[in-house]
C-alpha positions in Angstrom: 28.6 117.4 129.4 28.7 114.3 127.6 30.1 110.8 128.4 31.5 108.7 125.4 31.7 104.9 125.6 31.7 101.7 123.5 31.2 98.2 124.5 32.7 95.3 122.4 31.1 92.0 123.5 31.6 88.6 121.8 28.2 87.0 122.2 29.3 84.2 120.0 32.5 83.3 122.2 33.0 79.7 123.0 32.0 78.9 126.5 31.6 82.7 127.6 29.1 84.2 125.2 26.3 84.5 127.8 28.7 85.9 130.2 29.9 88.6 127.7 26.3 89.6 127.1 25.7 89.9 130.9 28.7 92.1 131.2 27.6 94.2 128.3 24.0 94.6 129.8 25.4 95.3 133.2 27.9 98.1 131.9 25.2 99.7 129.9 22.9 99.9 132.9 25.6 101.4 135.0 26.6 103.9 132.4 22.8 105.0 132.0 22.5 105.2 135.6 25.4 107.4 136.0 24.4 109.7 133.1 20.9 109.9 134.7 22.2 110.7 138.2 24.6 113.3 137.0 22.6 114.9 134.2 25.2 113.8 131.7 24.4 113.0 128.1 25.5 109.5 127.3 26.7 108.3 124.0 27.2 104.5 124.3 27.8 102.1 121.3 27.1 98.5 121.7 28.9 96.2 119.2 28.1 92.4 119.4 29.6 89.6 117.3 27.4 90.3 114.2 28.0 94.1 114.2 31.9 94.5 114.6 34.9 93.6 112.7 38.4 94.8 112.3 37.4 96.3 109.0 34.5 98.3 110.4 35.9 99.2 113.7 37.3 102.5 112.7 33.9 103.5 111.5 32.2 102.4 114.8 34.8 104.5 116.8 35.1 107.5 114.6 32.1 109.6 116.1 33.8 109.5 119.6 37.5 108.7 119.4 38.8 112.1 118.9 38.0 112.7 122.4 38.3 110.8 125.8 36.1 107.8 125.8 35.5 104.7 127.9 36.0 101.4 126.0 34.9 98.1 127.2 36.0 94.5 125.9 34.3 91.3 126.8 35.4 88.3 125.0 38.3 86.2 124.2 42.0 87.5 124.1 45.6 86.8 123.1 48.8 88.6 124.1 48.5 90.7 120.9 44.9 90.8 120.0 41.2 91.0 121.2 38.9 88.6 119.4 35.4 88.7 118.3 34.0 85.5 116.8 37.6 84.1 116.2 38.5 87.5 114.4 41.3 89.6 115.7 39.4 92.8 116.0 41.8 94.8 118.0 45.7 94.1 117.4 49.0 95.5 118.2 49.7 96.3 114.4 46.3 97.0 112.6 44.4 99.5 114.6 45.8 100.3 118.2 45.8 104.0 117.3 42.1 104.0 117.3 42.2 103.9 121.2 44.6 106.9 121.8 42.0 108.7 123.8 40.3 105.7 125.7 40.2 104.2 129.0 40.1 100.5 128.3 38.7 97.9 130.7 38.5 94.3 129.7 37.5 90.8 130.7 39.5 89.0 128.2 42.7 86.6 128.5 46.1 87.9 128.1 45.3 91.4 126.6 47.2 93.0 129.6 50.5 92.1 128.0 51.8 93.4 124.7 48.6 94.6 123.5 48.1 96.8 126.6 51.7 98.1 126.2 51.2 99.1 122.7 47.9 100.8 123.4 49.2 102.9 126.4 52.4 103.7 124.4 50.1 104.9 121.7 48.3 107.5 124.1 45.7 105.5 125.5 44.8 107.0 128.7 44.8 103.6 130.9 44.4 100.0 130.5 42.8 97.5 133.1 42.9 93.9 132.2 44.6 90.7 132.7 48.2 89.5 131.8 46.9 85.8 132.0 43.7 84.0 131.8 40.3 85.7 132.8 38.7 82.6 134.0 35.1 82.1 134.2 34.2 79.4 136.8 31.3 77.4 135.6 27.7 77.8 136.7 28.4 81.1 138.6 28.3 83.6 135.9 26.6 86.1 138.1 29.2 86.1 140.6 31.9 86.8 137.9 29.9 89.5 136.5 29.5 91.1 139.9 33.3 91.0 140.5 34.0 92.5 137.0 31.4 95.3 137.5 33.0 96.3 140.8 35.6 98.4 138.8 33.2 99.9 136.6 30.7 100.9 139.6 33.8 102.3 141.5 35.0 104.3 138.6 31.6 105.7 137.8 31.1 106.7 141.5 34.0 109.0 141.2 37.0 107.0 142.5 40.2 107.1 140.5 41.2 104.2 138.3 43.9 103.2 141.0 41.1 103.1 143.7 38.6 101.2 141.3 41.4 98.9 140.5 41.8 98.2 144.2 38.1 97.5 144.6 38.3 95.0 141.9 41.1 93.2 143.6 39.3 93.3 146.9 36.1 91.8 145.1 38.3 88.9 143.9 39.8 88.6 147.4 36.2 88.2 148.9 35.5 85.6 146.4 38.6 83.6 147.0 37.8 83.4 150.7 34.1 82.7 150.3 33.2 79.4 151.7 30.1 79.1 149.8 32.0 78.8 146.5 33.5 75.6 145.3 37.4 75.6 146.3 38.3 74.7 142.7 36.3 77.8 141.4 37.8 80.1 144.1 41.2 79.0 142.9 40.2 80.3 139.4 39.3 83.7 141.0 42.6 83.7 142.7 44.3 83.3 139.4 42.3 86.2 138.0 43.3 88.4 140.9 47.0 87.5 140.4 46.9 88.2 136.8 45.2 91.7 137.1 47.2 94.5 135.6 46.7 98.3 135.3 48.7 100.3 132.9 48.7 103.9 132.1 47.5 106.9 134.5 45.9 105.5 137.5 44.9 109.1 138.7 42.1 109.6 136.2 38.5 110.0 137.4 35.3 109.8 135.4 35.3 113.6 135.4 38.4 113.5 133.4 36.5 111.4 130.7 33.7 113.9 130.1 33.7 116.2 127.2 32.0 119.4 126.3 29.1 118.5 123.8 30.5 121.2 121.4 33.9 119.1 121.2 32.1 116.1 119.4 
């Protein structure tokens, strides 16, 4: 069996570029760990700011998007677009159809609104992200990264999207009540928790995303 995935990370993003790279690296490690443990072949594509654009996105996804695949977005967002290096790389009008087989997990602002609706209506399997801001409290990127990765870890451990989403909410909840974190920063995590959204099929597990090698 094979697991297809792609990570879009904006390493040039203002204020959050280092965090985006941290999330990309953590996601890649988790995917590799899952593949090694389950004896699954992993096809993972990492796309940073200097290698991805709206123009070449179709080519980047063409080897995998005719089958189920995981897609991770780490960067700035708008209600109708995901941005990389200030360019609208994924939009509601230009290329939403590229994700018809994807489970999309994001750490990006506002993508959980109209963009998520268009993606799911066009047969994306599910979308997990934020209808409001995805806040990044200053100086504690590791905590933010660990919270964001809780969804990935849970899903790769065999939990459903619904259950993994619940674990993500719980991770934010623990941070909100963690007295060792500055109250202002905890408030940012509370806003993140409240902005979380899941759209699409919450019953999907990682097994549903695996494909036969012959299907590639």
